[in-house]
Structure formats: C-alpha cells, structure tokens
KOLMARMAR-387922 format. One record per residue (C-alpha): x, y negated, z negated; residue in three letters. Coordinates in steps of 0.25 Angstrom, whole numbers, plus 5000, padded with zeros to 4 digits. Layout:
# KOLMARMAR-387922
XYZala/...
This chain:
# KOLMARMAR-387922
541043735214unk/539843665222unk/538943745231unk/538043665240unk/536843745245unk/536143695258unk/534843755261unk/533543725265unk/532843805252unk/533543725240unk/532543795231unk/533143925234unk/534243905226unk/533543865213unk/533644025208unk/534944065213unk/535843955206unk/534943965192unk/535544095188unk/536644165183unk/538044135186unk/537744025196unk/536843945186unk/538043955175unk/539043905185unk/538243795188unk/537943775174unk/539443785170unk/539843675182unk/540543775189unk/539943755201unk/538743675206unk/537543705217unk/536943585225unk/535743635234unk/535443545246unk/534143555255unk/534643565271unk/533243495273unk/533843355267unk/534743345278unk/533843325288unk/533243205295unk/531843245301unk/530543245295unk/530443385294unk/531843415288unk/532143515299unk/533443605297unk/533143705307unk/532943705324unk/532743805335unk/533943865340unk/534543835352unk/534443935363unk/533143995357unk/532844105348unk/532244125334unk/532244055323unk/532643925318unk/534143875316unk/534643775306unk/535043645311unk/536643605310unk/536243455306unk/535643465292unk/536643565287unk/537843485292unk/537243365286unk/537043435273unk/538343485272unk/539043345276unk/538243285266unk/538743375255unk/540343375259unk/540443255268unk/540243215283unk/541543285287unk/541143425280unk/540643475292unk/541943455300unk/542943475287unk/542343535275unk/543043515261unk/544143615259unk/543543655246unk/542043685252unk/541343785260unk/540143775268unk/539543895269unk/538443935280unk/537544045276unk/537344135288unk/536944275292unk/538044255302unk/539144215292unk/540344285287unk/540044395276unk/540144325261unk/541144415253unk/541744395239unk/542844335246unk/542044215252unk/541444205238unk/542944195233unk/543244085244unk/542143995241unk/542444005226unk/543643935227unk/543043805235unk/542343685228unk/541043685237unk/540243775244unk/539143725253unk/538043835257unk/537243815269unk/536043915268unk/535543955283unk/534143975288unk/533144005298unk/533744085310unk/535244025307unk/536043885307unk/536543815318unk/537943875322unk/538643745321unk/538443745305unk/539243875304unk/540343815316unk/540543675309unk/539943665296unk/540143785288unk/541543835283unk/540843975281unk/539644045287unk/539344145277unk/538344285277unk/538044365265unk/537944485273unk/537344565287unk/535844525284unk/535044395286unk/534344325276unk/533244195279unk/534344095274unk/535744055267unk/535044025253unk/535244185247unk/536644185253unk/537144045248unk/536544085234unk/537444215234unk/538644145238unk/538544045228unk/538444145218unk/539444225223unk/540444105223unk/539944065210unk/540344185204unk/541844155208unk/541844025202unk/542844015189unk/542044025176unk/540644065184unk/540744205178unk/540744235163unk/541944335165unk/543044295177unk/543244435180unk/541744445183unk/542044405198unk/543244495200unk/542844625194unk/541644645205unk/541244675219unk/542044615229unk/542744515219unk/544244565222unk/545044675226unk/545644775216unk/547144795212unk/547644945210unk/547444925196unk/545844915199unk/545844765194unk/545144655203unk/545944565211unk/545344445217unk/545744355230unk/545944395243unk/547244485242unk/547344605252unk/546744735248unk/547144835237unk/547344975242unk/546945095236unk/547445245237unk/546245285245unk/546845195257unk/545645095255unk/545844945253unk/544944835246unk/544644725255unk/544744585251unk/543344585248unk/543444675236unk/542744805233unk/541444845226unk/541344835211unk/541444965204unk/540245035196unk/539844975183unk/539145045171unk/538545005158unk/537645055147unk/537145165145unk/538245255149unk/537145365154unk/535945315162unk/534845415167unk/536045525169unk/537045425175unk/538145415166unk/539345305167unk/540645355172unk/541345415161unk/542645335165unk/541945215161unk/541645255147unk/543045305144unk/543745185141unk/544945215151unk/545145085159unk/546145135168unk/545145255172unk/543945155172unk/544845055181unk/545045175191unk/543645205191unk/543145075194unk/544145065206unk/543845185211unk/542145175210unk/542345025216unk/543045085227unk/542045195229unk/540745105229unk/541445005239unk/541845125248unk/540345155247unk/539645015248unk/540544935255unk/541645015262unk/541944885271unk/542744835257unk/543744935259unk/544644955271unk/545945005273unk/547344925271unk/547544915286unk/546244845287unk/546544765274unk/547744715280unk/547144665294unk/545944585285unk/546344465278unk/545544375267unk/544344305271unk/544844165279unk/544744025273unk/543643945276unk/543543915291unk/542743805299unk/542543825315unk/543043705321unk/542043595325unk/541743585340unk/
C-alpha cells in the first residue's frame, strides 16, 4: 500500500512516520509513504496556496488549483474526473464524515491513499465536490490543520495491513475492531449486528474492548477480578463479554442500538464521488 500526504508542512511527518508499527511496516516494505509539499504545485513567486473567501468572512481559504495539480501529478490528469478504483483521495476536514474503524477497514483494502491536509479557514469546496473521494473528520472538534488527522488515519489503516502486526489477532480483539459472536469471539466484516439477551445490539462499528489487567494481582488495595485468576476460560469469556458491554454502555452508548434500528441501518457505503458540474 502507498500513502501520499499533501501538506504545506512536510516536516511535520518526520516524527509520526518513524516510530512503532508504521516504521516497522515501512521497513518491511508492507507500505510506503510519500510526503508532498503543496507549495511545489504553485506558479507564483510567493508560492501562494490560499486566498480570501468570496462573500467575505474571516480567515483564508486554501485554493483549489494547487490541490488539483498535486493530485493530478500523482495519479494522472484524469484522476480528478475518474480516480483509479483502488485509490482513495481523502480530504481531511472538520466538515467531513466521521472516521471509524469501518472506514479504516475499507481503506485497508485499497492500494493507494492520498491524504490532503487542509489548513487555514477551510478548503475550496470544489476540492470536496470534484476531487476527493472521501471528506473525513476525526470528531466533533476543530484542529489547526489536517496533518494530525492524516497521521492518525495512516496509523489506523497500517495496523490492518496483513503482516503489519506481530500477532494477526491483535487487530481483531480490540475496541471497534469487530462484532462478537454468541460465544464471545470477535468477528470482522460488516455483518448484521449480533443481538444479546438484554435486547441491545452491537452496531457494525463494534463495541469497546473489555478491561485488561496485569501483575501485580493487588495494587494499592485494588484487586484483579477473581474470575481472571481462576483459569476457567468459559467464565473468563463470559465476564469479558459482560464487562465490554457495560463499558460500551457507560462510555459509548451510541454504539449500542436496538434490533429495530439495526435492521434499518446498512453498512458504510462504498466510495462515492459527486458528479462533475
């Protein structure tokens, strides 16, 4: 897999790409990263990438021209009209759709991902409408630019590349990674939610991970739950399933939904482009 990151701060990525799983995946040739300075696709002496917004208002807006030229130089002149089927062109934007583990799984099946790091007050809307295949946000908050989200998406997707993790089950048995079967095992994919006896369902986004403990068994008067020390795997499985559901209900109740609502919701749609005007 190849990641292309388009930014006005190429130096930003010197750190995030040189540590942990991302570094190991790069060294193992499982993925490659290429950083592109957006200012290299400008044609004026000041290398201008932004301008004042039409209609007035505060701040500056990133221009469409340099971004289109950057992507077209990477993917070909026709990429703005019809990008390759195995490629995602992702605009990082506070106005985008929420990035989820489902999105990461979808991206992990592709061959190439171009990440456009927005800045200033925003990006010319024509980039979202006629260039990007996806407009993505990491949450209901605003950052100074798209570099941090791009690094986070790159990390989340890299973990799902076969061979990137030492243990292939590591990406399965964790928060959001998959749904649970009745026996408590995780299942991946975008299958219909599994319903439990309490009437709640697990959304296709999965549930939170169960609590983890390690040595010592007692720390400052707080003891590891006895069930984890007994060696009864069926009891441990049941306990973990119950605690995972409890934690999800407490911290992310939006991930739990009724059977009726689950049947109305479909899995995340495939990549879509707005038609050219």
